[in-house]
C-alpha positions as protocol buffer text, in pm:
chain_id: "A"
residue {
  index: 1
  type: UNK
  ca { x: 11425 y: 10288 z: 9352 }
}
residue {
  index: 2
  type: UNK
  ca { x: 11460 y: 9976 z: 9199 }
}
residue {
  index: 3
  type: UNK
  ca { x: 11176 y: 9719 z: 9090 }
}
residue {
  index: 4
  type: UNK
  ca { x: 11160 y: 9491 z: 9345 }
}
residue {
  index: 5
  type: UNK
  ca { x: 10859 y: 9381 z: 9550 }
}
residue {
  index: 6
  type: UNK
  ca { x: 10828 y: 9299 z: 9891 }
}
residue {
  index: 7
  type: UNK
  ca { x: 10521 y: 9099 z: 10001 }
}
residue {
  index: 8
  type: UNK
  ca { x: 10492 y: 9361 z: 10317 }
}
residue {
  index: 9
  type: UNK
  ca { x: 10440 y: 9638 z: 10035 }
}
residue {
  index: 10
  type: UNK
  ca { x: 10186 y: 9420 z: 9865 }
}
residue {
  index: 11
  type: UNK
  ca { x: 9978 y: 9343 z: 10163 }
}
residue {
  index: 12
  type: UNK
  ca { x: 10006 y: 9751 z: 10294 }
}
residue {
  index: 13
  type: UNK
  ca { x: 9852 y: 9828 z: 9966 }
}
residue {
  index: 14
  type: UNK
  ca { x: 9577 y: 9614 z: 10016 }
}
residue {
  index: 15
  type: UNK
  ca { x: 9486 y: 9804 z: 10322 }
}
residue {
  index: 16
  type: UNK
  ca { x: 9476 y: 10125 z: 10108 }
}
residue {
  index: 17
  type: UNK
  ca { x: 9777 y: 10312 z: 10299 }
}
residue {
  index: 18
  type: UNK
  ca { x: 9846 y: 10628 z: 10134 }
}
residue {
  index: 19
  type: UNK
  ca { x: 10186 y: 10619 z: 10263 }
}
residue {
  index: 20
  type: UNK
  ca { x: 10221 y: 10266 z: 10073 }
}
residue {
  index: 21
  type: UNK
  ca { x: 10054 y: 10373 z: 9757 }
}
residue {
  index: 22
  type: UNK
  ca { x: 10317 y: 10637 z: 9701 }
}
residue {
  index: 23
  type: UNK
  ca { x: 10575 y: 10371 z: 9748 }
}
residue {
  index: 24
  type: UNK
  ca { x: 10461 y: 10172 z: 9531 }
}
residue {
  index: 25
  type: UNK
  ca { x: 10382 y: 10456 z: 9230 }
}
residue {
  index: 26
  type: UNK
  ca { x: 10716 y: 10587 z: 9266 }
}
residue {
  index: 27
  type: UNK
  ca { x: 10884 y: 10226 z: 9265 }
}
residue {
  index: 28
  type: UNK
  ca { x: 10695 y: 10116 z: 8960 }
}
residue {
  index: 29
  type: UNK
  ca { x: 10642 y: 10440 z: 8747 }
}
residue {
  index: 30
  type: UNK
  ca { x: 10991 y: 10452 z: 8638 }
}
residue {
  index: 31
  type: UNK
  ca { x: 10970 y: 10070 z: 8477 }
}
residue {
  index: 32
  type: UNK
  ca { x: 10616 y: 10198 z: 8317 }
}
residue {
  index: 33
  type: UNK
  ca { x: 10828 y: 10517 z: 8182 }
}
residue {
  index: 34
  type: UNK
  ca { x: 11105 y: 10308 z: 8093 }
}
residue {
  index: 35
  type: UNK
  ca { x: 10917 y: 10098 z: 7875 }
}
residue {
  index: 36
  type: UNK
  ca { x: 10725 y: 10401 z: 7714 }
}
residue {
  index: 37
  type: UNK
  ca { x: 11011 y: 10544 z: 7624 }
}
residue {
  index: 38
  type: UNK
  ca { x: 11122 y: 10213 z: 7422 }
}
residue {
  index: 39
  type: UNK
  ca { x: 10816 y: 10230 z: 7254 }
}
residue {
  index: 40
  type: UNK
  ca { x: 10833 y: 10599 z: 7136 }
}
residue {
  index: 41
  type: UNK
  ca { x: 10517 y: 10715 z: 7348 }
}
residue {
  index: 42
  type: UNK
  ca { x: 10485 y: 11079 z: 7388 }
}
residue {
  index: 43
  type: UNK
  ca { x: 10442 y: 11236 z: 7716 }
}
residue {
  index: 44
  type: UNK
  ca { x: 10080 y: 11212 z: 7708 }
}
residue {
  index: 45
  type: UNK
  ca { x: 10073 y: 10832 z: 7594 }
}
residue {
  index: 46
  type: UNK
  ca { x: 10300 y: 10788 z: 7897 }
}
residue {
  index: 47
  type: UNK
  ca { x: 10156 y: 10941 z: 8132 }
}
residue {
  index: 48
  type: UNK
  ca { x: 9827 y: 10758 z: 8014 }
}
residue {
  index: 49
  type: UNK
  ca { x: 10007 y: 10420 z: 8048 }
}
residue {
  index: 50
  type: UNK
  ca { x: 10139 y: 10512 z: 8395 }
}
residue {
  index: 51
  type: UNK
  ca { x: 9783 y: 10565 z: 8500 }
}
residue {
  index: 52
  type: UNK
  ca { x: 9621 y: 10268 z: 8332 }
}
residue {
  index: 53
  type: UNK
  ca { x: 9861 y: 10062 z: 8458 }
}
residue {
  index: 54
  type: UNK
  ca { x: 9830 y: 10182 z: 8820 }
}
residue {
  index: 55
  type: UNK
  ca { x: 9435 y: 10178 z: 8836 }
}
residue {
  index: 56
  type: UNK
  ca { x: 9438 y: 9841 z: 8681 }
}
residue {
  index: 57
  type: UNK
  ca { x: 9658 y: 9737 z: 9011 }
}
residue {
  index: 58
  type: UNK
  ca { x: 9470 y: 9963 z: 9235 }
}
residue {
  index: 59
  type: UNK
  ca { x: 9123 y: 9734 z: 9107 }
}
residue {
  index: 60
  type: UNK
  ca { x: 9305 y: 9429 z: 9204 }
}
residue {
  index: 61
  type: UNK
  ca { x: 9385 y: 9499 z: 9544 }
}
residue {
  index: 62
  type: UNK
  ca { x: 9078 y: 9420 z: 9667 }
}
residue {
  index: 63
  type: UNK
  ca { x: 9093 y: 9047 z: 9556 }
}
residue {
  index: 64
  type: UNK
  ca { x: 9467 y: 9018 z: 9529 }
}
residue {
  index: 65
  type: UNK
  ca { x: 9611 y: 8782 z: 9744 }
}
residue {
  index: 66
  type: UNK
  ca { x: 10006 y: 8731 z: 9698 }
}
residue {
  index: 67
  type: UNK
  ca { x: 10063 y: 8352 z: 9650 }
}
residue {
  index: 68
  type: UNK
  ca { x: 10392 y: 8267 z: 9549 }
}
residue {
  index: 69
  type: UNK
  ca { x: 10356 y: 7943 z: 9386 }
}
residue {
  index: 70
  type: UNK
  ca { x: 10092 y: 8092 z: 9159 }
}
residue {
  index: 71
  type: UNK
  ca { x: 10358 y: 8296 z: 9011 }
}
residue {
  index: 72
  type: UNK
  ca { x: 10579 y: 8634 z: 9111 }
}
residue {
  index: 73
  type: UNK
  ca { x: 10422 y: 8953 z: 9116 }
}
residue {
  index: 74
  type: UNK
  ca { x: 10657 y: 9087 z: 8854 }
}
residue {
  index: 75
  type: UNK
  ca { x: 10551 y: 8873 z: 8600 }
}
residue {
  index: 76
  type: UNK
  ca { x: 10175 y: 9014 z: 8656 }
}
residue {
  index: 77
  type: UNK
  ca { x: 10293 y: 9407 z: 8650 }
}
residue {
  index: 78
  type: UNK
  ca { x: 10477 y: 9318 z: 8315 }
}
residue {
  index: 79
  type: UNK
  ca { x: 10162 y: 9148 z: 8162 }
}
residue {
  index: 80
  type: UNK
  ca { x: 9974 y: 9443 z: 8269 }
}
residue {
  index: 81
  type: UNK
  ca { x: 10237 y: 9670 z: 8122 }
}
residue {
  index: 82
  type: UNK
  ca { x: 10237 y: 9495 z: 7801 }
}
residue {
  index: 83
  type: UNK
  ca { x: 9859 y: 9469 z: 7782 }
}
residue {
  index: 84
  type: UNK
  ca { x: 9832 y: 9849 z: 7859 }
}
residue {
  index: 85
  type: UNK
  ca { x: 10116 y: 9910 z: 7560 }
}
residue {
  index: 86
  type: UNK
  ca { x: 9928 y: 9692 z: 7304 }
}
residue {
  index: 87
  type: UNK
  ca { x: 9555 y: 9864 z: 7430 }
}
residue {
  index: 88
  type: UNK
  ca { x: 9692 y: 10194 z: 7359 }
}
residue {
  index: 89
  type: UNK
  ca { x: 9827 y: 10084 z: 7042 }
}
residue {
  index: 90
  type: UNK
  ca { x: 9535 y: 9926 z: 6926 }
}
residue {
  index: 91
  type: UNK
  ca { x: 9315 y: 10222 z: 7085 }
}
residue {
  index: 92
  type: UNK
  ca { x: 9554 y: 10458 z: 6834 }
}
residue {
  index: 93
  type: UNK
  ca { x: 9455 y: 10231 z: 6539 }
}
residue {
  index: 94
  type: UNK
  ca { x: 9112 y: 10274 z: 6602 }
}
residue {
  index: 95
  type: UNK
  ca { x: 9112 y: 10652 z: 6657 }
}
residue {
  index: 96
  type: UNK
  ca { x: 9332 y: 10660 z: 6338 }
}
residue {
  index: 97
  type: UNK
  ca { x: 9085 y: 10455 z: 6172 }
}
residue {
  index: 98
  type: UNK
  ca { x: 9344 y: 10356 z: 5920 }
}
residue {
  index: 99
  type: UNK
  ca { x: 9674 y: 10113 z: 5926 }
}
residue {
  index: 100
  type: UNK
  ca { x: 9887 y: 10425 z: 5988 }
}
residue {
  index: 101
  type: UNK
  ca { x: 10007 y: 10221 z: 6312 }
}
residue {
  index: 102
  type: UNK
  ca { x: 10147 y: 9917 z: 6188 }
}
residue {
  index: 103
  type: UNK
  ca { x: 10035 y: 9620 z: 6367 }
}
residue {
  index: 104
  type: UNK
  ca { x: 10418 y: 9498 z: 6391 }
}
residue {
  index: 105
  type: UNK
  ca { x: 10474 y: 9783 z: 6595 }
}
residue {
  index: 106
  type: UNK
  ca { x: 10292 y: 9621 z: 6886 }
}
residue {
  index: 107
  type: UNK
  ca { x: 10541 y: 9485 z: 7124 }
}
residue {
  index: 108
  type: UNK
  ca { x: 10558 y: 9140 z: 7108 }
}
residue {
  index: 109
  type: UNK
  ca { x: 10507 y: 8917 z: 7375 }
}
residue {
  index: 110
  type: UNK
  ca { x: 10830 y: 8723 z: 7374 }
}
residue {
  index: 111
  type: UNK
  ca { x: 11068 y: 9011 z: 7337 }
}
residue {
  index: 112
  type: UNK
  ca { x: 10914 y: 9220 z: 7594 }
}
residue {
  index: 113
  type: UNK
  ca { x: 10918 y: 8919 z: 7831 }
}
residue {
  index: 114
  type: UNK
  ca { x: 11283 y: 8914 z: 7740 }
}
residue {
  index: 115
  type: UNK
  ca { x: 11324 y: 9312 z: 7799 }
}
residue {
  index: 116
  type: UNK
  ca { x: 11111 y: 9296 z: 8096 }
}
residue {
  index: 117
  type: UNK
  ca { x: 11344 y: 9024 z: 8283 }
}
residue {
  index: 118
  type: UNK
  ca { x: 11653 y: 9215 z: 8153 }
}
residue {
  index: 119
  type: UNK
  ca { x: 11534 y: 9551 z: 8360 }
}
residue {
  index: 120
  type: UNK
  ca { x: 11394 y: 9381 z: 8624 }
}
residue {
  index: 121
  type: UNK
  ca { x: 11761 y: 9222 z: 8700 }
}
residue {
  index: 122
  type: UNK
  ca { x: 11941 y: 9558 z: 8593 }
}
residue {
  index: 123
  type: UNK
  ca { x: 11687 y: 9749 z: 8899 }
}
residue {
  index: 124
  type: UNK
  ca { x: 11748 y: 9421 z: 9145 }
}
residue {
  index: 125
  type: UNK
  ca { x: 12120 y: 9535 z: 9110 }
}
residue {
  index: 126
  type: UNK
  ca { x: 12064 y: 9892 z: 9124 }
}
residue {
  index: 127
  type: UNK
  ca { x: 11808 y: 9864 z: 9441 }
}
residue {
  index: 128
  type: UNK
  ca { x: 12124 y: 9625 z: 9588 }
}
residue {
  index: 129
  type: UNK
  ca { x: 12379 y: 9884 z: 9528 }
}
residue {
  index: 130
  type: UNK
  ca { x: 12189 y: 10184 z: 9708 }
}
residue {
  index: 131
  type: UNK
  ca { x: 12180 y: 9950 z: 9988 }
}
residue {
  index: 132
  type: UNK
  ca { x: 12525 y: 9880 z: 9985 }
}
residue {
  index: 133
  type: UNK
  ca { x: 12630 y: 10268 z: 9924 }
}
residue {
  index: 134
  type: UNK
  ca { x: 12384 y: 10335 z: 10242 }
}
residue {
  index: 135
  type: UNK
  ca { x: 12574 y: 10094 z: 10488 }
}
residue {
  index: 136
  type: UNK
  ca { x: 12928 y: 10155 z: 10392 }
}
residue {
  index: 137
  type: UNK
  ca { x: 13118 y: 10434 z: 10450 }
}
residue {
  index: 138
  type: UNK
  ca { x: 13152 y: 10720 z: 10191 }
}
residue {
  index: 139
  type: UNK
  ca { x: 13507 y: 10652 z: 10094 }
}
residue {
  index: 140
  type: UNK
  ca { x: 13492 y: 10287 z: 10091 }
}
residue {
  index: 141
  type: UNK
  ca { x: 13184 y: 10299 z: 9856 }
}
residue {
  index: 142
  type: UNK
  ca { x: 13364 y: 10597 z: 9626 }
}
residue {
  index: 143
  type: UNK
  ca { x: 13656 y: 10323 z: 9578 }
}
residue {
  index: 144
  type: UNK
  ca { x: 13426 y: 10083 z: 9463 }
}
residue {
  index: 145
  type: UNK
  ca { x: 13197 y: 10315 z: 9254 }
}
residue {
  index: 146
  type: UNK
  ca { x: 13523 y: 10441 z: 9075 }
}
residue {
  index: 147
  type: UNK
  ca { x: 13744 y: 10103 z: 9050 }
}
residue {
  index: 148
  type: UNK
  ca { x: 13443 y: 9866 z: 8954 }
}
residue {
  index: 149
  type: UNK
  ca { x: 13168 y: 10036 z: 8831 }
}
residue {
  index: 150
  type: UNK
  ca { x: 13354 y: 10347 z: 8657 }
}
residue {
  index: 151
  type: UNK
  ca { x: 13666 y: 10098 z: 8590 }
}
residue {
  index: 152
  type: UNK
  ca { x: 13912 y: 10329 z: 8660 }
}
residue {
  index: 153
  type: UNK
  ca { x: 14300 y: 10173 z: 8749 }
}
residue {
  index: 154
  type: UNK
  ca { x: 14316 y: 10116 z: 9116 }
}
residue {
  index: 155
  type: UNK
  ca { x: 14628 y: 10335 z: 9212 }
}
residue {
  index: 156
  type: UNK
  ca { x: 14418 y: 10655 z: 9019 }
}
residue {
  index: 157
  type: UNK
  ca { x: 14149 y: 10566 z: 9242 }
}
residue {
  index: 158
  type: UNK
  ca { x: 14415 y: 10546 z: 9578 }
}
residue {
  index: 159
  type: UNK
  ca { x: 14532 y: 10863 z: 9468 }
}
residue {
  index: 160
  type: UNK
  ca { x: 14227 y: 11055 z: 9435 }
}
residue {
  index: 161
  type: UNK
  ca { x: 14068 y: 10913 z: 9738 }
}
residue {
  index: 162
  type: UNK
  ca { x: 14410 y: 10945 z: 9940 }
}
residue {
  index: 163
  type: UNK
  ca { x: 14416 y: 10631 z: 10034 }
}
residue {
  index: 164
  type: UNK
  ca { x: 14634 y: 10295 z: 9972 }
}
residue {
  index: 165
  type: UNK
  ca { x: 14573 y: 10061 z: 9696 }
}
residue {
  index: 166
  type: UNK
  ca { x: 14545 y: 9773 z: 9960 }
}
residue {
  index: 167
  type: UNK
  ca { x: 14225 y: 10005 z: 10118 }
}
residue {
  index: 168
  type: UNK
  ca { x: 14104 y: 10020 z: 9719 }
}
residue {
  index: 169
  type: UNK
  ca { x: 14103 y: 9646 z: 9663 }
}
residue {
  index: 170
  type: UNK
  ca { x: 13944 y: 9560 z: 10034 }
}
residue {
  index: 171
  type: UNK
  ca { x: 13648 y: 9789 z: 9947 }
}
residue {
  index: 172
  type: UNK
  ca { x: 13597 y: 9630 z: 9602 }
}
residue {
  index: 173
  type: UNK
  ca { x: 13589 y: 9324 z: 9809 }
}
residue {
  index: 174
  type: UNK
  ca { x: 13366 y: 9401 z: 10048 }
}
residue {
  index: 175
  type: UNK
  ca { x: 13096 y: 9581 z: 9817 }
}
residue {
  index: 176
  type: UNK
  ca { x: 13136 y: 9346 z: 9596 }
}
residue {
  index: 177
  type: UNK
  ca { x: 13035 y: 9081 z: 9856 }
}
residue {
  index: 178
  type: UNK
  ca { x: 12777 y: 9284 z: 10025 }
}
residue {
  index: 179
  type: UNK
  ca { x: 12625 y: 9355 z: 9654 }
}
residue {
  index: 180
  type: UNK
  ca { x: 12571 y: 8975 z: 9561 }
}
residue {
  index: 181
  type: UNK
  ca { x: 12416 y: 8920 z: 9964 }
}
residue {
  index: 182
  type: UNK
  ca { x: 12164 y: 9184 z: 9877 }
}
residue {
  index: 183
  type: UNK
  ca { x: 12096 y: 9127 z: 9547 }
}
residue {
  index: 184
  type: UNK
  ca { x: 12017 y: 8771 z: 9628 }
}
residue {
  index: 185
  type: UNK
  ca { x: 11803 y: 8872 z: 9901 }
}
residue {
  index: 186
  type: UNK
  ca { x: 11633 y: 9124 z: 9682 }
}
residue {
  index: 187
  type: UNK
  ca { x: 11592 y: 8822 z: 9433 }
}
residue {
  index: 188
  type: UNK
  ca { x: 11485 y: 8574 z: 9671 }
}
residue {
  index: 189
  type: UNK
  ca { x: 11178 y: 8829 z: 9835 }
}
residue {
  index: 190
  type: UNK
  ca { x: 11056 y: 8878 z: 9449 }
}
């Protein structure tokens, strides 16, 4: 699942819906884990990071009111993840009571924000891709996947799927158009 935040999900977690919390957790846990791996955190540290971020979001549910004019939720979540990673490094530094954890290892805000934006866009694309896959016929998606995503020659794809070359081109065109449309909608929801 990708990391797009629908306003309805934010409102549902405010009402403390267990199903919504599960969806939220399942949606954002992989993103938090991605950044933990990027920072070479241990499995335990990664789980601590996930729990820290989730608790912070859980605590804000009572007072949180989504207002697009105040900024995007993804920016808030990125800040929470970044701060939790910085806090983890600081705690590690204190527990070692020495300079073994170099301060320059703490991720910089600028580089984190750039990576955060890039990763967010990748996952908007992934979510749109899942939606396209769920709305077109299997052969259509396979033709798109093989010819566009895997960059295989159109003739090879046509032979493999036992369809015409024209059908491969049509599948590519149809899926790309839907992908753009769905990605735009997801980006606007964000």
